[in-house]
mmCIF file as Biopython writes it, N, C-alpha, C and O atoms, coordinates in Angstrom:
data_model
#
loop_
_atom_site.group_PDB
_atom_site.id
_atom_site.type_symbol
_atom_site.label_atom_id
_atom_site.label_alt_id
_atom_site.label_comp_id
_atom_site.label_asym_id
_atom_site.label_entity_id
_atom_site.label_seq_id
_atom_site.pdbx_PDB_ins_code
_atom_site.Cartn_x
_atom_site.Cartn_y
_atom_site.Cartn_z
_atom_site.occupancy
_atom_site.B_iso_or_equiv
_atom_site.auth_seq_id
_atom_site.auth_asym_id
_atom_site.pdbx_PDB_model_num
ATOM 1   N N  . UNK A ? 1  ? -0.045 73.339 70.090 1.0 0.0 1  A 1 
ATOM 2   C CA . UNK A ? 1  ? 0.800  73.464 68.917 1.0 0.0 1  A 1 
ATOM 3   C C  . UNK A ? 1  ? -0.123 73.613 67.710 1.0 0.0 1  A 1 
ATOM 4   O O  . UNK A ? 1  ? -1.037 72.816 67.502 1.0 0.0 1  A 1 
ATOM 5   N N  . UNK A ? 2  ? 0.142  74.654 66.921 1.0 0.0 2  A 1 
ATOM 6   C CA . UNK A ? 2  ? -0.667 74.908 65.734 1.0 0.0 2  A 1 
ATOM 7   C C  . UNK A ? 2  ? 0.200  74.797 64.494 1.0 0.0 2  A 1 
ATOM 8   O O  . UNK A ? 2  ? 1.335  75.274 64.464 1.0 0.0 2  A 1 
ATOM 9   N N  . UNK A ? 3  ? -0.350 74.163 63.480 1.0 0.0 3  A 1 
ATOM 10  C CA . UNK A ? 3  ? 0.341  74.016 62.206 1.0 0.0 3  A 1 
ATOM 11  C C  . UNK A ? 3  ? -0.373 74.889 61.179 1.0 0.0 3  A 1 
ATOM 12  O O  . UNK A ? 3  ? -1.596 74.845 61.042 1.0 0.0 3  A 1 
ATOM 13  N N  . UNK A ? 4  ? 0.422  75.682 60.463 1.0 0.0 4  A 1 
ATOM 14  C CA . UNK A ? 4  ? -0.125 76.608 59.478 1.0 0.0 4  A 1 
ATOM 15  C C  . UNK A ? 4  ? 0.039  76.062 58.062 1.0 0.0 4  A 1 
ATOM 16  O O  . UNK A ? 4  ? 1.055  75.454 57.725 1.0 0.0 4  A 1 
ATOM 17  N N  . UNK A ? 5  ? -0.982 76.293 57.245 1.0 0.0 5  A 1 
ATOM 18  C CA . UNK A ? 5  ? -0.891 75.989 55.818 1.0 0.0 5  A 1 
ATOM 19  C C  . UNK A ? 5  ? -0.059 77.082 55.152 1.0 0.0 5  A 1 
ATOM 20  O O  . UNK A ? 5  ? 0.136  78.157 55.719 1.0 0.0 5  A 1 
ATOM 21  N N  . UNK A ? 6  ? 0.426  76.800 53.956 1.0 0.0 6  A 1 
ATOM 22  C CA . UNK A ? 6  ? 1.247  77.772 53.224 1.0 0.0 6  A 1 
ATOM 23  C C  . UNK A ? 6  ? 0.496  79.091 53.038 1.0 0.0 6  A 1 
ATOM 24  O O  . UNK A ? 6  ? 1.086  80.163 53.169 1.0 0.0 6  A 1 
ATOM 25  N N  . UNK A ? 7  ? -0.785 79.017 52.737 1.0 0.0 7  A 1 
ATOM 26  C CA . UNK A ? 7  ? -1.575 80.237 52.532 1.0 0.0 7  A 1 
ATOM 27  C C  . UNK A ? 7  ? -1.652 81.064 53.823 1.0 0.0 7  A 1 
ATOM 28  O O  . UNK A ? 7  ? -1.617 82.293 53.775 1.0 0.0 7  A 1 
ATOM 29  N N  . UNK A ? 8  ? -1.758 80.394 54.967 1.0 0.0 8  A 1 
ATOM 30  C CA . UNK A ? 8  ? -1.791 81.103 56.249 1.0 0.0 8  A 1 
ATOM 31  C C  . UNK A ? 8  ? -0.452 81.764 56.548 1.0 0.0 8  A 1 
ATOM 32  O O  . UNK A ? 8  ? -0.409 82.881 57.064 1.0 0.0 8  A 1 
ATOM 33  N N  . UNK A ? 9  ? 0.637  81.079 56.226 1.0 0.0 9  A 1 
ATOM 34  C CA . UNK A ? 9  ? 1.970  81.661 56.406 1.0 0.0 9  A 1 
ATOM 35  C C  . UNK A ? 9  ? 2.121  82.874 55.491 1.0 0.0 9  A 1 
ATOM 36  O O  . UNK A ? 9  ? 2.686  83.893 55.885 1.0 0.0 9  A 1 
ATOM 37  N N  . UNK A ? 10 ? 1.614  82.754 54.278 1.0 0.0 10 A 1 
ATOM 38  C CA . UNK A ? 10 ? 1.661  83.851 53.322 1.0 0.0 10 A 1 
ATOM 39  C C  . UNK A ? 10 ? 0.917  85.075 53.855 1.0 0.0 10 A 1 
ATOM 40  O O  . UNK A ? 10 ? 1.416  86.196 53.752 1.0 0.0 10 A 1 
ATOM 41  N N  . UNK A ? 11 ? -0.248 84.872 54.412 1.0 0.0 11 A 1 
ATOM 42  C CA . UNK A ? 11 ? -1.022 85.978 54.972 1.0 0.0 11 A 1 
ATOM 43  C C  . UNK A ? 11 ? -0.315 86.605 56.168 1.0 0.0 11 A 1 
ATOM 44  O O  . UNK A ? 11 ? -0.353 87.821 56.356 1.0 0.0 11 A 1 
ATOM 45  N N  . UNK A ? 12 ? 0.320  85.774 56.963 1.0 0.0 12 A 1 
ATOM 46  C CA . UNK A ? 12 ? 0.995  86.256 58.175 1.0 0.0 12 A 1 
ATOM 47  C C  . UNK A ? 12 ? 2.249  87.067 57.843 1.0 0.0 12 A 1 
ATOM 48  O O  . UNK A ? 12 ? 2.575  88.021 58.551 1.0 0.0 12 A 1 
ATOM 49  N N  . UNK A ? 13 ? 2.947  86.698 56.781 1.0 0.0 13 A 1 
ATOM 50  C CA . UNK A ? 13 ? 4.223  87.335 56.449 1.0 0.0 13 A 1 
ATOM 51  C C  . UNK A ? 13 ? 4.117  88.341 55.308 1.0 0.0 13 A 1 
ATOM 52  O O  . UNK A ? 13 ? 5.014  89.164 55.133 1.0 0.0 13 A 1 
ATOM 53  N N  . UNK A ? 14 ? 3.062  88.291 54.549 1.0 0.0 14 A 1 
ATOM 54  C CA . UNK A ? 14 ? 2.834  89.074 53.332 1.0 0.0 14 A 1 
ATOM 55  C C  . UNK A ? 14 ? 3.754  88.650 52.187 1.0 0.0 14 A 1 
ATOM 56  O O  . UNK A ? 14 ? 3.895  89.388 51.211 1.0 0.0 14 A 1 
ATOM 57  N N  . UNK A ? 15 ? 4.379  87.484 52.287 1.0 0.0 15 A 1 
ATOM 58  C CA . UNK A ? 15 ? 5.166  86.901 51.205 1.0 0.0 15 A 1 
ATOM 59  C C  . UNK A ? 15 ? 4.269  85.956 50.412 1.0 0.0 15 A 1 
ATOM 60  O O  . UNK A ? 15 ? 3.329  85.382 50.961 1.0 0.0 15 A 1 
ATOM 61  N N  . UNK A ? 16 ? 4.556  85.797 49.133 1.0 0.0 16 A 1 
ATOM 62  C CA . UNK A ? 16 ? 3.810  84.813 48.338 1.0 0.0 16 A 1 
ATOM 63  C C  . UNK A ? 16 ? 4.209  83.405 48.791 1.0 0.0 16 A 1 
ATOM 64  O O  . UNK A ? 16 ? 5.260  83.199 49.398 1.0 0.0 16 A 1 
ATOM 65  N N  . UNK A ? 17 ? 3.341  82.455 48.478 1.0 0.0 17 A 1 
ATOM 66  C CA . UNK A ? 17 ? 3.622  81.064 48.842 1.0 0.0 17 A 1 
ATOM 67  C C  . UNK A ? 17 ? 4.917  80.597 48.183 1.0 0.0 17 A 1 
ATOM 68  O O  . UNK A ? 17 ? 5.736  79.932 48.817 1.0 0.0 17 A 1 
ATOM 69  N N  . UNK A ? 18 ? 5.099  80.942 46.920 1.0 0.0 18 A 1 
ATOM 70  C CA . UNK A ? 18 ? 6.325  80.552 46.213 1.0 0.0 18 A 1 
ATOM 71  C C  . UNK A ? 18 ? 7.573  81.133 46.861 1.0 0.0 18 A 1 
ATOM 72  O O  . UNK A ? 18 ? 8.599  80.460 46.962 1.0 0.0 18 A 1 
ATOM 73  N N  . UNK A ? 19 ? 7.482  82.383 47.298 1.0 0.0 19 A 1 
ATOM 74  C CA . UNK A ? 19 ? 8.625  83.028 47.943 1.0 0.0 19 A 1 
ATOM 75  C C  . UNK A ? 19 ? 8.938  82.365 49.282 1.0 0.0 19 A 1 
ATOM 76  O O  . UNK A ? 19 ? 10.106 82.209 49.638 1.0 0.0 19 A 1 
ATOM 77  N N  . UNK A ? 20 ? 7.927  81.983 50.008 1.0 0.0 20 A 1 
ATOM 78  C CA . UNK A ? 20 ? 8.120  81.285 51.286 1.0 0.0 20 A 1 
ATOM 79  C C  . UNK A ? 20 ? 8.860  79.970 51.055 1.0 0.0 20 A 1 
ATOM 80  O O  . UNK A ? 20 ? 9.803  79.649 51.779 1.0 0.0 20 A 1 
ATOM 81  N N  . UNK A ? 21 ? 8.436  79.219 50.056 1.0 0.0 21 A 1 
ATOM 82  C CA . UNK A ? 21 ? 9.115  77.949 49.748 1.0 0.0 21 A 1 
ATOM 83  C C  . UNK A ? 21 ? 10.568 78.195 49.340 1.0 0.0 21 A 1 
ATOM 84  O O  . UNK A ? 21 ? 11.461 77.448 49.739 1.0 0.0 21 A 1 
ATOM 85  N N  . UNK A ? 22 ? 10.801 79.234 48.553 1.0 0.0 22 A 1 
ATOM 86  C CA . UNK A ? 22 ? 12.159 79.566 48.119 1.0 0.0 22 A 1 
ATOM 87  C C  . UNK A ? 22 ? 13.040 79.926 49.315 1.0 0.0 22 A 1 
ATOM 88  O O  . UNK A ? 22 ? 14.170 79.452 49.427 1.0 0.0 22 A 1 
ATOM 89  N N  . UNK A ? 23 ? 12.517 80.764 50.206 1.0 0.0 23 A 1 
ATOM 90  C CA . UNK A ? 23 ? 13.281 81.145 51.396 1.0 0.0 23 A 1 
ATOM 91  C C  . UNK A ? 23 ? 13.586 79.931 52.269 1.0 0.0 23 A 1 
ATOM 92  O O  . UNK A ? 23 ? 14.676 79.829 52.832 1.0 0.0 23 A 1 
ATOM 93  N N  . UNK A ? 24 ? 12.629 79.015 52.382 1.0 0.0 24 A 1 
ATOM 94  C CA . UNK A ? 24 ? 12.846 77.800 53.169 1.0 0.0 24 A 1 
ATOM 95  C C  . UNK A ? 24 ? 13.975 76.957 52.578 1.0 0.0 24 A 1 
ATOM 96  O O  . UNK A ? 24 ? 14.827 76.445 53.304 1.0 0.0 24 A 1 
ATOM 97  N N  . UNK A ? 25 ? 13.970 76.821 51.262 1.0 0.0 25 A 1 
ATOM 98  C CA . UNK A ? 25 ? 15.034 76.038 50.606 1.0 0.0 25 A 1 
ATOM 99  C C  . UNK A ? 25 ? 16.396 76.688 50.799 1.0 0.0 25 A 1 
ATOM 100 O O  . UNK A ? 25 ? 17.413 75.998 50.872 1.0 0.0 25 A 1 
ATOM 101 N N  . UNK A ? 26 ? 16.416 78.025 50.881 1.0 0.0 26 A 1 
ATOM 102 C CA . UNK A ? 26 ? 17.671 78.765 51.049 1.0 0.0 26 A 1 
ATOM 103 C C  . UNK A ? 26 ? 18.051 78.943 52.522 1.0 0.0 26 A 1 
ATOM 104 O O  . UNK A ? 26 ? 18.987 79.679 52.834 1.0 0.0 26 A 1 
ATOM 105 N N  . UNK A ? 27 ? 17.337 78.278 53.419 1.0 0.0 27 A 1 
ATOM 106 C CA . UNK A ? 27 ? 17.575 78.364 54.871 1.0 0.0 27 A 1 
ATOM 107 C C  . UNK A ? 27 ? 17.444 79.790 55.399 1.0 0.0 27 A 1 
ATOM 108 O O  . UNK A ? 27 ? 18.164 80.178 56.320 1.0 0.0 27 A 1 
ATOM 109 N N  . UNK A ? 28 ? 16.533 80.571 54.826 1.0 0.0 28 A 1 
ATOM 110 C CA . UNK A ? 28 ? 16.286 81.936 55.281 1.0 0.0 28 A 1 
ATOM 111 C C  . UNK A ? 28 ? 14.917 82.055 55.950 1.0 0.0 28 A 1 
ATOM 112 O O  . UNK A ? 28 ? 14.514 83.147 56.351 1.0 0.0 28 A 1 
ATOM 113 N N  . UNK A ? 29 ? 14.212 80.953 56.071 1.0 0.0 29 A 1 
ATOM 114 C CA . UNK A ? 29 ? 12.883 80.897 56.667 1.0 0.0 29 A 1 
ATOM 115 C C  . UNK A ? 29 ? 12.716 79.496 57.251 1.0 0.0 29 A 1 
ATOM 116 O O  . UNK A ? 29 ? 13.329 78.550 56.756 1.0 0.0 29 A 1 
ATOM 117 N N  . UNK A ? 30 ? 11.908 79.348 58.280 1.0 0.0 30 A 1 
ATOM 118 C CA . UNK A ? 30 ? 11.729 78.015 58.866 1.0 0.0 30 A 1 
ATOM 119 C C  . UNK A ? 30 ? 11.281 76.977 57.836 1.0 0.0 30 A 1 
ATOM 120 O O  . UNK A ? 30 ? 10.523 77.279 56.914 1.0 0.0 30 A 1 
ATOM 121 N N  . UNK A ? 31 ? 11.756 75.777 58.012 1.0 0.0 31 A 1 
ATOM 122 C CA . UNK A ? 31 ? 11.389 74.671 57.135 1.0 0.0 31 A 1 
ATOM 123 C C  . UNK A ? 31 ? 10.011 74.142 57.525 1.0 0.0 31 A 1 
ATOM 124 O O  . UNK A ? 31 ? 9.669  74.093 58.707 1.0 0.0 31 A 1 
ATOM 125 N N  . UNK A ? 32 ? 9.228  73.748 56.530 1.0 0.0 32 A 1 
ATOM 126 C CA . UNK A ? 32 ? 7.944  73.115 56.857 1.0 0.0 32 A 1 
ATOM 127 C C  . UNK A ? 32 ? 8.176  71.688 57.356 1.0 0.0 32 A 1 
ATOM 128 O O  . UNK A ? 32 ? 9.230  71.097 57.123 1.0 0.0 32 A 1 
ATOM 129 N N  . UNK A ? 33 ? 7.188  71.161 58.035 1.0 0.0 33 A 1 
ATOM 130 C CA . UNK A ? 33 ? 7.268  69.765 58.464 1.0 0.0 33 A 1 
ATOM 131 C C  . UNK A ? 33 ? 6.372  68.935 57.550 1.0 0.0 33 A 1 
ATOM 132 O O  . UNK A ? 33 ? 5.314  69.392 57.116 1.0 0.0 33 A 1 
ATOM 133 N N  . UNK A ? 34 ? 6.802  67.733 57.268 1.0 0.0 34 A 1 
ATOM 134 C CA . UNK A ? 34 ? 6.048  66.827 56.400 1.0 0.0 34 A 1 
ATOM 135 C C  . UNK A ? 34 ? 4.952  66.182 57.235 1.0 0.0 34 A 1 
ATOM 136 O O  . UNK A ? 34 ? 5.240  65.497 58.216 1.0 0.0 34 A 1 
ATOM 137 N N  . UNK A ? 35 ? 3.697  66.396 56.852 1.0 0.0 35 A 1 
ATOM 138 C CA . UNK A ? 35 ? 2.563  65.862 57.600 1.0 0.0 35 A 1 
ATOM 139 C C  . UNK A ? 35 ? 2.058  64.558 56.995 1.0 0.0 35 A 1 
ATOM 140 O O  . UNK A ? 35 ? 1.594  63.671 57.711 1.0 0.0 35 A 1 
ATOM 141 N N  . UNK A ? 36 ? 2.150  64.450 55.697 1.0 0.0 36 A 1 
ATOM 142 C CA . UNK A ? 36 ? 1.787  63.237 54.976 1.0 0.0 36 A 1 
ATOM 143 C C  . UNK A ? 36 ? 2.575  63.254 53.670 1.0 0.0 36 A 1 
ATOM 144 O O  . UNK A ? 36 ? 3.421  64.123 53.459 1.0 0.0 36 A 1 
ATOM 145 N N  . UNK A ? 37 ? 2.297  62.313 52.817 1.0 0.0 37 A 1 
ATOM 146 C CA . UNK A ? 37 ? 3.047  62.235 51.565 1.0 0.0 37 A 1 
ATOM 147 C C  . UNK A ? 37 ? 2.918  63.524 50.741 1.0 0.0 37 A 1 
ATOM 148 O O  . UNK A ? 37 ? 3.877  63.951 50.097 1.0 0.0 37 A 1 
ATOM 149 N N  . UNK A ? 38 ? 1.752  64.129 50.764 1.0 0.0 38 A 1 
ATOM 150 C CA . UNK A ? 38 ? 1.515  65.308 49.925 1.0 0.0 38 A 1 
ATOM 151 C C  . UNK A ? 38 ? 1.197  66.566 50.714 1.0 0.0 38 A 1 
ATOM 152 O O  . UNK A ? 38 ? 0.732  67.552 50.141 1.0 0.0 38 A 1 
ATOM 153 N N  . UNK A ? 39 ? 1.437  66.550 52.005 1.0 0.0 39 A 1 
ATOM 154 C CA . UNK A ? 39 ? 1.046  67.698 52.824 1.0 0.0 39 A 1 
ATOM 155 C C  . UNK A ? 39 ? 2.174  68.130 53.731 1.0 0.0 39 A 1 
ATOM 156 O O  . UNK A ? 39 ? 2.782  67.317 54.427 1.0 0.0 39 A 1 
ATOM 157 N N  . UNK A ? 40 ? 2.452  69.456 53.713 1.0 0.0 40 A 1 
ATOM 158 C CA . UNK A ? 40 ? 3.443  70.040 54.608 1.0 0.0 40 A 1 
ATOM 159 C C  . UNK A ? 40 ? 2.815  71.231 55.303 1.0 0.0 40 A 1 
ATOM 160 O O  . UNK A ? 40 ? 1.835  71.799 54.822 1.0 0.0 40 A 1 
ATOM 161 N N  . UNK A ? 41 ? 3.384  71.603 56.434 1.0 0.0 41 A 1 
ATOM 162 C CA . UNK A ? 41 ? 2.888  72.759 57.159 1.0 0.0 41 A 1 
ATOM 163 C C  . UNK A ? 41 ? 3.993  73.339 58.022 1.0 0.0 41 A 1 
ATOM 164 O O  . UNK A ? 41 ? 5.022  72.701 58.247 1.0 0.0 41 A 1 
ATOM 165 N N  . UNK A ? 42 ? 3.775  74.541 58.497 1.0 0.0 42 A 1 
ATOM 166 C CA . UNK A ? 42 ? 4.753  75.226 59.339 1.0 0.0 42 A 1 
ATOM 167 C C  . UNK A ? 42 ? 4.229  75.330 60.752 1.0 0.0 42 A 1 
ATOM 168 O O  . UNK A ? 42 ? 3.046  75.593 60.968 1.0 0.0 42 A 1 
ATOM 169 N N  . UNK A ? 43 ? 5.105  75.124 61.710 1.0 0.0 43 A 1 
ATOM 170 C CA . UNK A ? 43 ? 4.719  75.349 63.099 1.0 0.0 43 A 1 
ATOM 171 C C  . UNK A ? 43 ? 4.537  76.847 63.291 1.0 0.0 43 A 1 
ATOM 172 O O  . UNK A ? 43 ? 5.421  77.637 62.959 1.0 0.0 43 A 1 
ATOM 173 N N  . UNK A ? 44 ? 3.393  77.229 63.825 1.0 0.0 44 A 1 
ATOM 174 C CA . UNK A ? 44 ? 3.102  78.650 64.048 1.0 0.0 44 A 1 
ATOM 175 C C  . UNK A ? 44 ? 4.181  79.279 64.917 1.0 0.0 44 A 1 
ATOM 176 O O  . UNK A ? 44 ? 4.568  80.426 64.694 1.0 0.0 44 A 1 
ATOM 177 N N  . UNK A ? 45 ? 4.667  78.539 65.901 1.0 0.0 45 A 1 
ATOM 178 C CA . UNK A ? 45 ? 5.696  79.083 66.790 1.0 0.0 45 A 1 
ATOM 179 C C  . UNK A ? 45 ? 6.991  79.379 66.038 1.0 0.0 45 A 1 
ATOM 180 O O  . UNK A ? 45 ? 7.667  80.360 66.349 1.0 0.0 45 A 1 
ATOM 181 N N  . UNK A ? 46 ? 7.352  78.549 65.049 1.0 0.0 46 A 1 
ATOM 182 C CA . UNK A ? 46 ? 8.557  78.798 64.245 1.0 0.0 46 A 1 
ATOM 183 C C  . UNK A ? 46 ? 8.404  80.081 63.433 1.0 0.0 46 A 1 
ATOM 184 O O  . UNK A ? 46 ? 9.333  80.884 63.352 1.0 0.0 46 A 1 
ATOM 185 N N  . UNK A ? 47 ? 7.234  80.268 62.834 1.0 0.0 47 A 1 
ATOM 186 C CA . UNK A ? 47 ? 6.983  81.464 62.026 1.0 0.0 47 A 1 
ATOM 187 C C  . UNK A ? 47 ? 6.983  82.701 62.921 1.0 0.0 47 A 1 
ATOM 188 O O  . UNK A ? 47 ? 7.571  83.725 62.569 1.0 0.0 47 A 1 
ATOM 189 N N  . UNK A ? 48 ? 6.325  82.608 64.074 1.0 0.0 48 A 1 
ATOM 190 C CA . UNK A ? 48 ? 6.287  83.740 65.014 1.0 0.0 48 A 1 
ATOM 191 C C  . UNK A ? 48 ? 7.690  84.121 65.488 1.0 0.0 48 A 1 
ATOM 192 O O  . UNK A ? 48 ? 8.019  85.304 65.575 1.0 0.0 48 A 1 
ATOM 193 N N  . UNK A ? 49 ? 8.514  83.118 65.794 1.0 0.0 49 A 1 
ATOM 194 C CA . UNK A ? 49 ? 9.888  83.386 66.235 1.0 0.0 49 A 1 
ATOM 195 C C  . UNK A ? 49 ? 10.688 84.054 65.124 1.0 0.0 49 A 1 
ATOM 196 O O  . UNK A ? 49 ? 11.480 84.958 65.394 1.0 0.0 49 A 1 
ATOM 197 N N  . UNK A ? 50 ? 10.496 83.626 63.879 1.0 0.0 50 A 1 
ATOM 198 C CA . UNK A ? 50 ? 11.204 84.217 62.753 1.0 0.0 50 A 1 
ATOM 199 C C  . UNK A ? 50 ? 10.814 85.692 62.603 1.0 0.0 50 A 1 
ATOM 200 O O  . UNK A ? 50 ? 11.674 86.545 62.384 1.0 0.0 50 A 1 
ATOM 201 N N  . UNK A ? 51 ? 9.523  85.986 62.721 1.0 0.0 51 A 1 
ATOM 202 C CA . UNK A ? 51 ? 9.047  87.368 62.620 1.0 0.0 51 A 1 
ATOM 203 C C  . UNK A ? 51 ? 9.628  88.212 63.757 1.0 0.0 51 A 1 
ATOM 204 O O  . UNK A ? 51 ? 10.086 89.333 63.532 1.0 0.0 51 A 1 
ATOM 205 N N  . UNK A ? 52 ? 9.609  87.675 64.968 1.0 0.0 52 A 1 
ATOM 206 C CA . UNK A ? 52 ? 10.169 88.397 66.121 1.0 0.0 52 A 1 
ATOM 207 C C  . UNK A ? 52 ? 11.655 88.671 65.932 1.0 0.0 52 A 1 
ATOM 208 O O  . UNK A ? 52 ? 12.144 89.741 66.297 1.0 0.0 52 A 1 
ATOM 209 N N  . UNK A ? 53 ? 12.373 87.707 65.363 1.0 0.0 53 A 1 
ATOM 210 C CA . UNK A ? 53 ? 13.807 87.892 65.114 1.0 0.0 53 A 1 
ATOM 211 C C  . UNK A ? 53 ? 14.035 89.020 64.115 1.0 0.0 53 A 1 
ATOM 212 O O  . UNK A ? 53 ? 14.944 89.831 64.292 1.0 0.0 53 A 1 
ATOM 213 N N  . UNK A ? 54 ? 13.214 89.078 63.063 1.0 0.0 54 A 1 
ATOM 214 C CA . UNK A ? 54 ? 13.325 90.161 62.067 1.0 0.0 54 A 1 
ATOM 215 C C  . UNK A ? 54 ? 13.079 91.512 62.724 1.0 0.0 54 A 1 
ATOM 216 O O  . UNK A ? 54 ? 13.794 92.476 62.454 1.0 0.0 54 A 1 
ATOM 217 N N  . UNK A ? 55 ? 12.073 91.583 63.584 1.0 0.0 55 A 1 
ATOM 218 C CA . UNK A ? 55 ? 11.755 92.836 64.276 1.0 0.0 55 A 1 
ATOM 219 C C  . UNK A ? 55 ? 12.901 93.236 65.189 1.0 0.0 55 A 1 
ATOM 220 O O  . UNK A ? 55 ? 13.302 94.400 65.218 1.0 0.0 55 A 1 
ATOM 221 N N  . UNK A ? 56 ? 13.430 92.269 65.939 1.0 0.0 56 A 1 
ATOM 222 C CA . UNK A ? 56 ? 14.533 92.557 66.866 1.0 0.0 56 A 1 
ATOM 223 C C  . UNK A ? 56 ? 15.756 93.068 66.110 1.0 0.0 56 A 1 
ATOM 224 O O  . UNK A ? 56 ? 16.397 94.026 66.542 1.0 0.0 56 A 1 
ATOM 225 N N  . UNK A ? 57 ? 16.082 92.434 64.983 1.0 0.0 57 A 1 
ATOM 226 C CA . UNK A ? 57 ? 17.232 92.876 64.188 1.0 0.0 57 A 1 
ATOM 227 C C  . UNK A ? 57 ? 17.036 94.309 63.709 1.0 0.0 57 A 1 
ATOM 228 O O  . UNK A ? 57 ? 17.980 95.100 63.700 1.0 0.0 57 A 1 
ATOM 229 N N  . UNK A ? 58 ? 15.835 94.637 63.319 1.0 0.0 58 A 1 
ATOM 230 C CA . UNK A ? 58 ? 15.565 96.005 62.850 1.0 0.0 58 A 1 
ATOM 231 C C  . UNK A ? 58 ? 15.687 96.996 63.999 1.0 0.0 58 A 1 
ATOM 232 O O  . UNK A ? 58 ? 16.277 98.065 63.841 1.0 0.0 58 A 1 
ATOM 233 N N  . UNK A ? 59 ? 15.132 96.647 65.146 1.0 0.0 59 A 1 
ATOM 234 C CA . UNK A ? 59 ? 15.190 97.551 66.307 1.0 0.0 59 A 1 
ATOM 235 C C  . UNK A ? 59 ? 16.614 97.716 66.825 1.0 0.0 59 A 1 
ATOM 236 O O  . UNK A ? 59 ? 16.975 98.766 67.357 1.0 0.0 59 A 1 
ATOM 237 N N  . UNK A ? 60 ? 17.421 96.663 66.665 1.0 0.0 60 A 1 
ATOM 238 C CA . UNK A ? 60 ? 18.819 96.723 67.109 1.0 0.0 60 A 1 
ATOM 239 C C  . UNK A ? 60 ? 19.705 97.457 66.104 1.0 0.0 60 A 1 
ATOM 240 O O  . UNK A ? 60 ? 20.897 97.650 66.345 1.0 0.0 60 A 1 
ATOM 241 N N  . UNK A ? 61 ? 19.126 97.863 64.986 1.0 0.0 61 A 1 
ATOM 242 C CA . UNK A ? 61 ? 19.884 98.612 63.994 1.0 0.0 61 A 1 
ATOM 243 C C  . UNK A ? 61 ? 20.749 97.758 63.098 1.0 0.0 61 A 1 
ATOM 244 O O  . UNK A ? 61 ? 21.650 98.274 62.437 1.0 0.0 61 A 1 
ATOM 245 N N  . UNK A ? 62 ? 20.493 96.450 63.060 1.0 0.0 62 A 1 
ATOM 246 C CA . UNK A ? 62 ? 21.280 95.583 62.188 1.0 0.0 62 A 1 
ATOM 247 C C  . UNK A ? 62 ? 20.786 95.739 60.759 1.0 0.0 62 A 1 
ATOM 248 O O  . UNK A ? 62 ? 19.716 96.297 60.511 1.0 0.0 62 A 1 
ATOM 249 N N  . UNK A ? 63 ? 21.571 95.246 59.842 1.0 0.0 63 A 1 
ATOM 250 C CA . UNK A ? 63 ? 21.224 95.330 58.431 1.0 0.0 63 A 1 
ATOM 251 C C  . UNK A ? 63 ? 19.904 94.585 58.191 1.0 0.0 63 A 1 
ATOM 252 O O  . UNK A ? 63 ? 19.714 93.463 58.661 1.0 0.0 63 A 1 
ATOM 253 N N  . UNK A ? 64 ? 19.024 95.216 57.472 1.0 0.0 64 A 1 
ATOM 254 C CA . UNK A ? 64 ? 17.742 94.621 57.163 1.0 0.0 64 A 1 
ATOM 255 C C  . UNK A ? 64 ? 17.966 93.556 56.102 1.0 0.0 64 A 1 
ATOM 256 O O  . UNK A ? 64 ? 18.711 93.763 55.144 1.0 0.0 64 A 1 
ATOM 257 N N  . UNK A ? 65 ? 17.311 92.412 56.286 1.0 0.0 65 A 1 
ATOM 258 C CA . UNK A ? 65 ? 17.432 91.316 55.337 1.0 0.0 65 A 1 
ATOM 259 C C  . UNK A ? 65 ? 16.944 91.728 53.965 1.0 0.0 65 A 1 
ATOM 260 O O  . UNK A ? 65 ? 16.010 92.520 53.837 1.0 0.0 65 A 1 
ATOM 261 N N  . UNK A ? 66 ? 17.571 91.194 52.957 1.0 0.0 66 A 1 
ATOM 262 C CA . UNK A ? 66 ? 17.141 91.452 51.595 1.0 0.0 66 A 1 
ATOM 263 C C  . UNK A ? 66 ? 16.528 90.178 51.036 1.0 0.0 66 A 1 
ATOM 264 O O  . UNK A ? 66 ? 17.214 89.175 50.842 1.0 0.0 66 A 1 
ATOM 265 N N  . UNK A ? 67 ? 15.247 90.234 50.786 1.0 0.0 67 A 1 
ATOM 266 C CA . UNK A ? 67 ? 14.539 89.070 50.235 1.0 0.0 67 A 1 
ATOM 267 C C  . UNK A ? 67 ? 14.129 89.412 48.843 1.0 0.0 67 A 1 
ATOM 268 O O  . UNK A ? 67 ? 13.513 88.592 48.161 1.0 0.0 67 A 1 
#
């Protein structure tokens, strides 16, 4: 199990860190897990699944998400 920092998630998705946090609050992106009082991170598997879901929706011809 790998935990990603916000900057790593940003690089993986090409979204800014602020946008990632906004999407998480709006339930449009996986929620980070609280690691300590001041530290959060994302499970790499959650981010990978979210990306795969976006790709599948596009390939299936569904409406592309608007972020």
